[in-house]
C-alpha positions in Angstrom: -62.4 -47.3 24.5 -62.7 -46.2 21.3 -65.9 -46.4 18.8 -64.3 -48.4 16.2 -62.6 -50.8 18.6 -66.4 -52.1 19.5 -68.8 -51.6 16.8 -68.5 -52.0 12.8 -69.0 -49.4 10.5 -72.5 -50.6 9.6 -73.6 -50.3 13.4 -71.8 -47.0 13.6 -73.8 -46.0 10.9 -77.2 -47.6 11.9 -76.6 -45.6 15.4 -76.0 -42.7 13.8 -78.8 -42.2 11.6 -81.1 -39.5 12.2 -85.5 -39.9 12.5 -87.2 -36.9 11.9 -90.3 -39.2 12.9 -88.5 -40.2 16.2 -87.5 -36.0 16.6 -90.9 -34.7 15.8 -92.3 -37.5 18.2 -90.6 -36.9 21.4 -91.2 -32.9 20.9 -94.4 -33.5 20.2 -94.7 -35.9 23.8 -92.6 -33.3 25.8 -94.9 -29.7 25.1 -98.4 -32.3 25.1 -97.3 -33.4 28.5 -96.6 -30.5 29.4 -99.8 -29.0 28.5 -101.5 -32.1 30.0 -100.0 -30.8 33.7 -101.0 -27.4 33.1 -104.8 -28.7 32.1 -104.6 -31.2 35.3 -103.6 -28.3 37.7 -106.5 -26.0 36.1 -109.3 -28.4 36.2 -108.4 -29.9 39.1 -107.4 -27.4 41.4 -106.6 -28.1 45.0 -102.9 -28.0 46.7 -101.9 -31.3 45.9 -102.6 -31.0 42.0 -100.3 -27.8 42.5 -97.8 -29.3 44.1 -97.9 -32.4 42.1 -97.9 -30.1 39.0 -94.4 -28.2 40.0 -92.8 -31.2 40.3 -93.5 -33.0 37.4 -93.2 -30.0 35.0 -89.2 -30.1 36.7 -89.2 -33.1 34.9 -90.8 -32.0 31.7 -88.1 -29.4 31.7 -85.4 -31.5 32.1 -86.8 -32.9 28.7 -87.0 -30.0 27.3 -83.1 -29.5 28.0 -82.5 -32.6 26.6 -84.2 -31.9 23.4 -82.0 -29.0 23.2 -78.8 -31.0 24.5 -79.5 -33.1 21.1 -80.5 -30.1 19.3 -77.1 -28.6 20.1 -75.2 -31.2 18.9 -76.9 -31.1 15.5 -77.7 -34.8 15.8 -81.5 -35.1 16.4 -83.8 -34.3 13.2 -81.8 -34.4 9.8 -81.6 -30.4 9.0 -79.9 -28.2 11.2 -82.2 -25.8 10.1 -85.2 -27.8 12.5 -82.2 -28.4 15.1 -81.9 -25.0 15.1 -85.4 -23.2 15.5 -86.8 -26.3 17.1 -84.0 -26.9 19.7 -83.7 -22.4 20.4 -87.4 -21.2 20.7 -89.4 -24.7 21.6 -86.6 -26.4 23.9 -84.1 -23.4 25.3 -85.9 -20.4 25.5 -88.6 -21.5 27.5 -86.1 -23.0 30.1 -84.1 -19.9 30.5 -81.1 -21.2 28.5 -79.9 -20.5 25.0 -78.6 -23.7 22.6 -75.7 -22.2 21.2 -74.0 -20.4 24.2 -75.2 -24.2 26.0 -73.9 -26.1 22.7 -70.2 -23.7 22.6 -69.4 -25.2 26.3 -71.1 -28.4 26.1 -69.0 -29.3 23.3 -65.3 -28.3 25.3 -67.5 -30.3 27.7 -67.3 -33.8 25.6 -63.5 -32.8 24.2 -62.1 -32.4 27.9 -63.9 -34.7 29.8 -62.3 -37.1 31.7 -59.1 -34.1 32.3 -59.3 -30.6 34.8 -60.1 -28.7 32.1 -63.3 -29.7 32.4 -65.4 -26.5 31.7 -68.1 -28.0 34.0 -65.8 -29.8 36.6 -67.1 -27.3 39.7 -71.0 -29.6 39.2 -69.2 -33.0 40.2 -65.5 -32.9 40.9 -66.4 -32.3 44.7 -68.4 -35.9 45.2 -68.4 -37.8 47.1 -69.9 -35.5 49.5 -71.5 -35.7 52.8 -75.1 -36.2 53.6 -75.4 -33.0 55.6 -73.6 -30.8 52.3 -76.5 -32.5 49.6 -79.1 -31.5 52.2 -77.7 -28.0 51.8 -77.7 -28.2 48.5 -81.4 -29.8 47.8 -82.7 -27.4 50.5 -81.1 -24.1 48.1 -82.6 -25.7 45.1 -86.4 -26.3 46.9 -86.1 -23.3 48.5 -85.6 -21.2 45.3 -82.2 -19.8 46.0 -80.0 -21.6 43.5 -82.5 -21.0 40.9 -83.4 -17.0 41.8 -79.9 -17.2 41.1 -80.1 -18.0 37.6 -83.3 -15.4 37.1 -81.3 -12.3 38.2 -78.3 -13.5 35.8 -80.8 -13.4 33.4 -82.7 -10.5 33.9 -79.3 -8.7 34.7 -78.0 -10.1 31.3 -81.2 -8.8 29.5 -81.0 -5.5 30.5 -78.2 -4.8 28.0 -80.7 -5.2 25.0 -81.3 -1.1 25.5 -77.7 -0.1 25.3 -76.6 -0.4 21.7 -73.4 -1.6 22.8 -74.1 -4.2 24.3 -77.3 -5.0 22.4 -76.3 -8.1 20.5 -74.7 -9.7 23.7 -77.7 -9.5 25.7 -80.2 -11.2 22.5 -79.9 -14.3 24.0 -81.3 -13.4 27.0 -83.8 -11.1 26.3 -85.0 -13.7 24.0 -85.5 -16.2 26.9 -87.8 -13.4 28.8 -89.7 -13.2 25.5 -90.0 -16.4 25.1 -92.0 -16.6 28.3 -93.9 -13.7 27.9 -95.5 -15.8 24.7 -95.7 -18.8 26.8 -97.3 -16.9 30.0 -99.7 -15.6 27.4 -100.8 -18.8 25.6 -101.7 -20.4 28.9 -103.4 -17.5 30.0 -105.5 -17.7 26.7 -106.2 -21.1 27.2 -106.3 -21.9 30.9 -105.5 -18.7 33.4 -102.5 -16.6 33.8 -101.8 -18.2 37.4 -101.2 -21.0 35.3 -98.4 -20.2 33.9 -96.8 -19.1 37.8 -96.6 -23.0 37.9 -94.5 -23.4 34.9 -92.3 -20.2 36.8 -92.7 -21.7 39.6 -91.0 -25.3 38.6 -88.3 -23.5 37.1 -87.1 -22.3 40.1 -87.6 -25.0 42.5 -88.0 -28.3 41.3 -86.1 -28.5 37.9 -82.9 -27.2 40.1 -83.4 -30.0 42.0 -83.7 -32.7 38.8 -80.5 -30.7 37.0 -78.1 -31.1 40.1 -79.0 -35.1 40.4 -78.6 -35.3 37.0 -75.3 -33.4 37.3 -74.2 -36.4 40.4 -75.5 -39.3 38.4 -73.9 -38.6 34.8 -70.0 -37.8 36.3 -70.3 -37.5 40.2 -68.2 -40.0 42.4 -67.4 -41.8 39.9 -64.6 -44.3 39.2 -61.7 -42.0 38.2 -62.9 -38.6 37.8 -59.4 -37.7 35.2 -59.4 -40.6 33.6 -59.7 -40.5 29.3 -62.4 -43.8 29.3 -65.9 -42.8 28.9 -66.6 -45.8 31.6 -64.1 -44.3 34.4 -66.0 -40.8 34.1 -69.2 -41.2 32.9 -71.9 -43.3 34.5 -75.4 -44.6 33.0 -78.0 -45.2 35.7 -81.4 -47.3 34.9 -84.1 -45.4 36.3 -87.3 -46.8 38.2 -90.4 -46.3 35.8 -91.4 -42.9 38.2 -87.8 -41.8 37.7 -88.1 -41.6 34.0 -90.4 -39.0 34.3 -88.4 -36.7 36.4 -85.0 -37.6 36.5 -84.3 -39.5 33.3 -86.3 -38.2 30.2 -85.5 -38.6 26.9 -83.0 -40.7 27.8 -80.3 -39.0 29.8 -79.6 -41.7 31.9 -77.5 -43.4 29.1 -75.0 -40.7 30.1 -72.0 -43.3 29.5 -73.2 -44.3 26.4 -73.4 -40.7 25.2 -69.8 -39.9 26.2 -69.1 -43.0 24.2 -70.5 -41.5 21.1 -72.1 -38.5 21.3 -73.2 -38.3 17.5 -75.8 -40.8 18.6 -79.3 -39.5 19.3 -80.7 -39.6 22.8 -83.7 -41.9 20.8 -81.1 -45.0 20.0 -79.0 -44.6 23.2 -81.1 -47.1 24.8 -80.6 -50.0 21.8 -76.9 -49.1 22.5 -76.3 -49.8 25.3 -77.8 -53.0 25.2 -75.3 -53.7 22.5 -71.9 -52.3 24.2 -73.3 -54.9 27.5 -73.9 -57.6 24.9 -70.2 -57.2 23.3 -68.5 -57.1 26.7 -67.9 -53.5 27.0 -69.5 -53.3 30.3 -67.7 -56.4 31.8 -66.0 -54.6 34.8 -68.0 -50.9 34.6 -70.6 -50.6 37.2 -74.1 -49.9 36.0 -76.4 -48.3 38.6 -79.5 -51.0 37.6 -81.4 -49.1 41.2 -82.0 -46.2 39.9 -81.4 -42.6 41.1 -82.0 -43.5 44.9 -78.8 -45.6 44.5 -76.9 -43.5 43.0 -77.6 -40.5 45.6 -76.5 -42.9 48.1 -73.4 -43.7 46.4 -72.6 -39.7 46.2 -73.1 -39.4 49.5 -71.7 -42.5 50.8 -74.7 -44.0 52.7 -74.2 -47.4 51.0 -74.9 -50.7 52.2 
Protein backbone atom coordinates (compact mmCIF):
# COMPACT_ATOMS: atom_id res chain seq x y z
CA UNK A 1 0.00 0.00 0.00
CA UNK A 2 1.57 3.26 -1.14
CA UNK A 3 0.51 6.73 -0.10
CA UNK A 4 0.01 7.83 -3.71
CA UNK A 5 -2.38 4.92 -4.33
CA UNK A 6 -4.90 6.15 -1.77
CA UNK A 7 -4.37 9.85 -1.14
CA UNK A 8 -4.35 12.81 -3.50
CA UNK A 9 -1.58 15.41 -3.40
CA UNK A 10 -3.95 17.79 -1.64
CA UNK A 11 -4.79 15.18 1.00
CA UNK A 12 -1.12 14.39 1.56
CA UNK A 13 -0.38 18.09 1.97
CA UNK A 14 -3.21 18.45 4.48
CA UNK A 15 -2.24 15.48 6.64
CA UNK A 16 1.46 16.36 6.74
CA UNK A 17 0.84 19.99 7.71
CA UNK A 18 2.30 20.89 11.11
CA UNK A 19 0.44 22.96 13.68
CA UNK A 20 2.38 24.80 16.39
CA UNK A 21 -0.91 25.48 18.19
CA UNK A 22 -1.87 21.81 18.44
CA UNK A 23 1.69 20.77 19.28
CA UNK A 24 1.96 23.37 22.04
CA UNK A 25 -1.41 22.36 23.45
CA UNK A 26 -0.36 18.71 23.65
CA UNK A 27 2.84 19.60 25.52
CA UNK A 28 0.92 21.91 27.87
CA UNK A 29 -1.83 19.37 28.51
CA UNK A 30 0.63 16.54 29.15
CA UNK A 31 2.68 18.51 31.67
CA UNK A 32 -0.42 20.09 33.16
CA UNK A 33 -1.90 16.66 33.80
CA UNK A 34 1.40 15.47 35.31
CA UNK A 35 1.37 18.30 37.86
CA UNK A 36 -2.34 17.76 38.48
CA UNK A 37 -1.53 14.17 39.46
CA UNK A 38 1.30 15.38 41.71
CA UNK A 39 -1.08 17.86 43.34
CA UNK A 40 -3.76 15.21 43.91
CA UNK A 41 -1.30 12.96 45.75
CA UNK A 42 0.14 15.88 47.72
CA UNK A 43 -3.16 17.38 48.89
CA UNK A 44 -5.01 14.10 49.53
CA UNK A 45 -2.22 11.80 50.61
CA UNK A 46 -3.33 8.27 51.35
CA UNK A 47 -2.40 4.80 50.03
CA UNK A 48 -5.07 4.94 47.32
CA UNK A 49 -4.05 8.32 45.87
CA UNK A 50 -0.36 7.39 46.01
CA UNK A 51 -0.98 4.14 44.13
CA UNK A 52 -3.33 5.88 41.68
CA UNK A 53 -0.71 8.58 41.04
CA UNK A 54 1.96 6.00 40.22
CA UNK A 55 -0.37 4.25 37.77
CA UNK A 56 -1.50 7.50 36.12
CA UNK A 57 2.03 8.89 35.91
CA UNK A 58 3.11 5.82 33.94
CA UNK A 59 0.55 6.79 31.31
CA UNK A 60 1.75 10.40 31.36
CA UNK A 61 5.34 9.22 30.89
CA UNK A 62 4.18 7.31 27.83
CA UNK A 63 2.54 10.55 26.66
CA UNK A 64 5.95 12.24 26.88
CA UNK A 65 7.47 9.36 24.93
CA UNK A 66 4.99 10.01 22.11
CA UNK A 67 5.84 13.71 22.09
CA UNK A 68 9.52 12.76 21.91
CA UNK A 69 8.68 10.36 19.09
CA UNK A 70 6.96 12.98 16.94
CA UNK A 71 9.62 15.61 17.66
CA UNK A 72 12.23 13.00 16.71
CA UNK A 73 10.45 12.55 13.39
CA UNK A 74 10.51 16.37 13.08
CA UNK A 75 6.82 16.39 12.26
CA UNK A 76 5.43 18.01 15.42
CA UNK A 77 6.35 21.71 15.37
CA UNK A 78 7.02 23.78 12.26
CA UNK A 79 10.45 24.70 13.68
CA UNK A 80 13.22 22.12 13.86
CA UNK A 81 14.59 24.08 16.80
CA UNK A 82 11.35 23.66 18.74
CA UNK A 83 11.23 19.96 17.88
CA UNK A 84 14.81 19.53 19.07
CA UNK A 85 14.66 21.59 22.26
CA UNK A 86 11.20 20.70 23.54
CA UNK A 87 11.40 17.08 22.41
CA UNK A 88 14.73 16.68 24.14
CA UNK A 89 14.30 18.57 27.43
CA UNK A 90 10.55 18.46 28.01
CA UNK A 91 9.82 14.97 26.68
CA UNK A 92 12.78 12.59 26.40
CA UNK A 93 15.14 13.49 29.27
CA UNK A 94 12.56 13.30 32.10
CA UNK A 95 11.77 9.69 31.08
CA UNK A 96 15.44 8.68 30.81
CA UNK A 97 15.59 8.83 27.03
CA UNK A 98 17.72 10.75 24.54
CA UNK A 99 15.83 11.92 21.47
CA UNK A 100 18.71 11.80 18.93
CA UNK A 101 19.65 8.27 20.02
CA UNK A 102 16.01 7.21 19.89
CA UNK A 103 15.38 8.86 16.51
CA UNK A 104 18.40 7.24 14.91
CA UNK A 105 17.21 3.73 15.76
CA UNK A 106 13.55 4.54 15.22
CA UNK A 107 14.05 5.77 11.68
CA UNK A 108 15.82 2.50 10.92
CA UNK A 109 12.78 0.72 12.36
CA UNK A 110 10.57 2.51 9.83
CA UNK A 111 12.83 1.68 6.90
CA UNK A 112 13.21 -1.95 7.97
CA UNK A 113 9.71 -2.67 9.31
CA UNK A 114 8.44 -5.90 7.82
CA UNK A 115 11.96 -7.35 7.49
CA UNK A 116 14.47 -9.19 9.65
CA UNK A 117 16.55 -5.99 9.81
CA UNK A 118 14.04 -4.23 12.06
CA UNK A 119 16.08 -3.16 15.15
CA UNK A 120 12.98 -3.39 17.38
CA UNK A 121 12.19 -6.94 16.33
CA UNK A 122 13.17 -8.50 19.67
CA UNK A 123 10.40 -6.54 21.39
CA UNK A 124 7.62 -8.42 19.63
CA UNK A 125 8.90 -11.18 17.35
CA UNK A 126 8.04 -13.99 19.79
CA UNK A 127 4.35 -13.12 20.05
CA UNK A 128 1.95 -14.74 20.49
CA UNK A 129 3.28 -16.03 23.81
CA UNK A 130 1.70 -18.19 26.45
CA UNK A 131 -0.37 -16.68 29.23
CA UNK A 132 2.25 -17.80 31.76
CA UNK A 133 5.05 -16.15 29.79
CA UNK A 134 3.17 -12.87 29.57
CA UNK A 135 2.45 -12.95 33.31
CA UNK A 136 6.17 -13.34 34.00
CA UNK A 137 6.94 -10.32 31.81
CA UNK A 138 4.28 -8.26 33.59
CA UNK A 139 5.61 -9.33 36.99
CA UNK A 140 9.11 -8.16 36.09
CA UNK A 141 7.69 -4.82 34.98
CA UNK A 142 5.38 -4.28 37.96
CA UNK A 143 8.05 -5.18 40.53
CA UNK A 144 10.57 -2.80 39.00
CA UNK A 145 13.01 -5.39 37.68
CA UNK A 146 12.78 -4.07 34.11
CA UNK A 147 13.02 -0.46 35.27
CA UNK A 148 16.06 -1.11 37.43
CA UNK A 149 17.88 -2.53 34.39
CA UNK A 150 17.14 0.70 32.51
CA UNK A 151 18.25 2.84 35.45
CA UNK A 152 21.46 0.85 35.90
CA UNK A 153 22.30 1.36 32.22
CA UNK A 154 21.75 5.12 32.52
CA UNK A 155 23.80 5.48 35.72
CA UNK A 156 26.69 3.35 34.47
CA UNK A 157 26.75 5.20 31.14
CA UNK A 158 26.61 8.61 32.83
CA UNK A 159 29.76 7.84 34.86
CA UNK A 160 31.76 8.36 31.70
CA UNK A 161 31.16 12.11 31.99
CA UNK A 162 34.16 12.23 34.36
CA UNK A 163 36.44 10.58 31.81
CA UNK A 164 37.66 13.01 29.09
CA UNK A 165 37.82 10.12 26.62
CA UNK A 166 34.21 9.09 27.23
CA UNK A 167 32.62 12.46 28.00
CA UNK A 168 30.89 12.98 24.67
CA UNK A 169 29.33 9.49 24.67
CA UNK A 170 28.26 9.83 28.32
CA UNK A 171 26.75 13.31 27.94
CA UNK A 172 23.21 12.19 26.90
CA UNK A 173 22.95 9.93 29.94
CA UNK A 174 24.27 12.58 32.33
CA UNK A 175 21.63 14.94 30.92
CA UNK A 176 18.89 12.44 31.80
CA UNK A 177 20.03 12.45 35.43
CA UNK A 178 20.32 16.26 35.41
CA UNK A 179 16.79 16.67 34.00
CA UNK A 180 15.37 14.48 36.74
CA UNK A 181 17.28 16.42 39.41
CA UNK A 182 15.75 19.63 38.05
CA UNK A 183 12.28 18.06 38.07
CA UNK A 184 12.84 16.84 41.63
CA UNK A 185 13.89 20.32 42.75
CA UNK A 186 10.86 21.98 41.10
CA UNK A 187 8.43 19.48 42.61
CA UNK A 188 10.13 19.79 46.01
CA UNK A 189 9.84 23.59 45.98
CA UNK A 190 6.20 23.55 44.86
CA UNK A 191 5.12 20.62 47.04
CA UNK A 192 7.46 18.20 48.80
CA UNK A 193 10.50 16.04 47.90
CA UNK A 194 8.54 12.81 48.42
CA UNK A 195 6.18 13.77 45.59
CA UNK A 196 9.00 13.42 43.04
CA UNK A 197 9.45 9.83 44.25
CA UNK A 198 6.07 9.09 42.67
CA UNK A 199 7.58 10.02 39.29
CA UNK A 200 10.56 7.79 39.89
CA UNK A 201 8.37 4.92 41.11
CA UNK A 202 6.22 5.20 37.98
CA UNK A 203 9.31 5.19 35.74
CA UNK A 204 10.43 1.95 37.36
CA UNK A 205 7.04 0.20 37.32
CA UNK A 206 3.86 1.40 35.60
CA UNK A 207 5.72 3.01 32.70
CA UNK A 208 7.46 -0.29 32.00
CA UNK A 209 4.06 -2.00 31.92
CA UNK A 210 2.42 0.44 29.51
CA UNK A 211 5.32 0.56 27.06
CA UNK A 212 5.36 -3.25 26.91
CA UNK A 213 1.64 -3.36 26.18
CA UNK A 214 2.10 -0.59 23.60
CA UNK A 215 4.84 -2.57 21.83
CA UNK A 216 2.69 -5.69 21.75
CA UNK A 217 -0.26 -3.71 20.41
CA UNK A 218 1.80 -2.12 17.64
CA UNK A 219 3.55 -5.16 16.18
CA UNK A 220 2.96 -8.24 18.32
CA UNK A 221 1.08 -11.23 16.87
CA UNK A 222 0.30 -9.36 13.65
CA UNK A 223 -0.81 -11.19 10.46
CA UNK A 224 2.67 -11.20 8.91
CA UNK A 225 5.59 -9.55 10.70
CA UNK A 226 7.79 -9.96 7.63
CA UNK A 227 5.55 -8.39 5.02
CA UNK A 228 6.22 -4.98 3.46
CA UNK A 229 2.59 -3.85 3.70
CA UNK A 230 1.96 -2.02 7.02
CA UNK A 231 -1.49 -3.60 7.18
CA UNK A 232 0.29 -6.91 7.72
CA UNK A 233 3.08 -5.91 10.13
CA UNK A 234 1.50 -3.06 12.15
CA UNK A 235 -1.74 -2.61 14.07
CA UNK A 236 -4.22 0.09 15.04
CA UNK A 237 -6.17 -0.26 18.27
CA UNK A 238 -9.26 1.74 19.22
CA UNK A 239 -8.97 2.24 22.99
CA UNK A 240 -11.66 2.46 25.62
CA UNK A 241 -11.98 5.76 27.51
CA UNK A 242 -9.71 4.74 30.38
CA UNK A 243 -7.09 3.24 28.08
CA UNK A 244 -6.62 6.61 26.37
CA UNK A 245 -5.05 7.98 29.55
CA UNK A 246 -2.83 4.96 30.22
CA UNK A 247 -1.96 3.02 27.06
CA UNK A 248 -3.02 5.32 24.24
CA UNK A 249 -2.12 8.96 24.98
CA UNK A 250 -1.47 11.39 22.16
CA UNK A 251 -2.97 9.12 19.48
CA UNK A 252 -0.27 6.45 19.78
CA UNK A 253 -2.94 3.81 19.11
CA UNK A 254 -3.03 4.73 15.39
CA UNK A 255 0.18 2.88 14.66
CA UNK A 256 -0.85 1.40 11.33
CA UNK A 257 -1.52 4.91 10.04
CA UNK A 258 1.83 6.05 11.38
CA UNK A 259 3.62 3.33 9.39
CA UNK A 260 1.51 4.13 6.37
CA UNK A 261 2.78 7.73 6.44
CA UNK A 262 5.33 8.62 9.14
CA UNK A 263 5.32 12.29 8.11
CA UNK A 264 1.84 12.78 9.61
CA UNK A 265 1.84 14.44 13.07
CA UNK A 266 0.12 12.39 15.73
CA UNK A 267 -2.66 14.98 16.08
CA UNK A 268 -3.83 14.17 12.52
CA UNK A 269 -3.69 10.37 12.76
CA UNK A 270 -7.29 9.86 13.91
CA UNK A 271 -8.59 11.80 10.94
CA UNK A 272 -6.26 9.89 8.60
CA UNK A 273 -7.61 6.63 10.03
CA UNK A 274 -11.18 7.63 9.23
CA UNK A 275 -10.29 8.65 5.67
CA UNK A 276 -8.39 5.43 4.96
CA UNK A 277 -11.28 3.45 6.37
CA UNK A 278 -13.73 5.35 4.16
CA UNK A 279 -11.54 4.71 1.10
CA UNK A 280 -11.65 0.96 1.74
CA UNK A 281 -8.01 0.57 2.75
CA UNK A 282 -8.99 -1.61 5.72
CA UNK A 283 -11.53 -3.89 4.05
CA UNK A 284 -9.41 -6.97 4.79
CA UNK A 285 -7.58 -5.54 7.80
CA UNK A 286 -8.50 -6.25 11.38
CA UNK A 287 -8.78 -3.12 13.49
CA UNK A 288 -8.94 -3.96 17.19
CA UNK A 289 -12.04 -2.01 18.21
CA UNK A 290 -12.33 -3.37 21.75
CA UNK A 291 -9.15 -1.82 23.07
CA UNK A 292 -5.95 -3.11 24.54
CA UNK A 293 -7.62 -5.86 26.54
CA UNK A 294 -8.61 -7.41 23.22
CA UNK A 295 -5.04 -7.01 21.91
CA UNK A 296 -3.48 -8.68 24.93
CA UNK A 297 -5.93 -11.57 24.77
CA UNK A 298 -5.04 -11.98 21.10
CA UNK A 299 -1.29 -11.83 21.85
CA UNK A 300 -1.53 -14.62 24.43
CA UNK A 301 -3.94 -16.74 22.42
CA UNK A 302 -6.79 -16.24 24.87
CA UNK A 303 -9.47 -15.02 22.47
CA UNK A 304 -12.77 -16.86 22.53
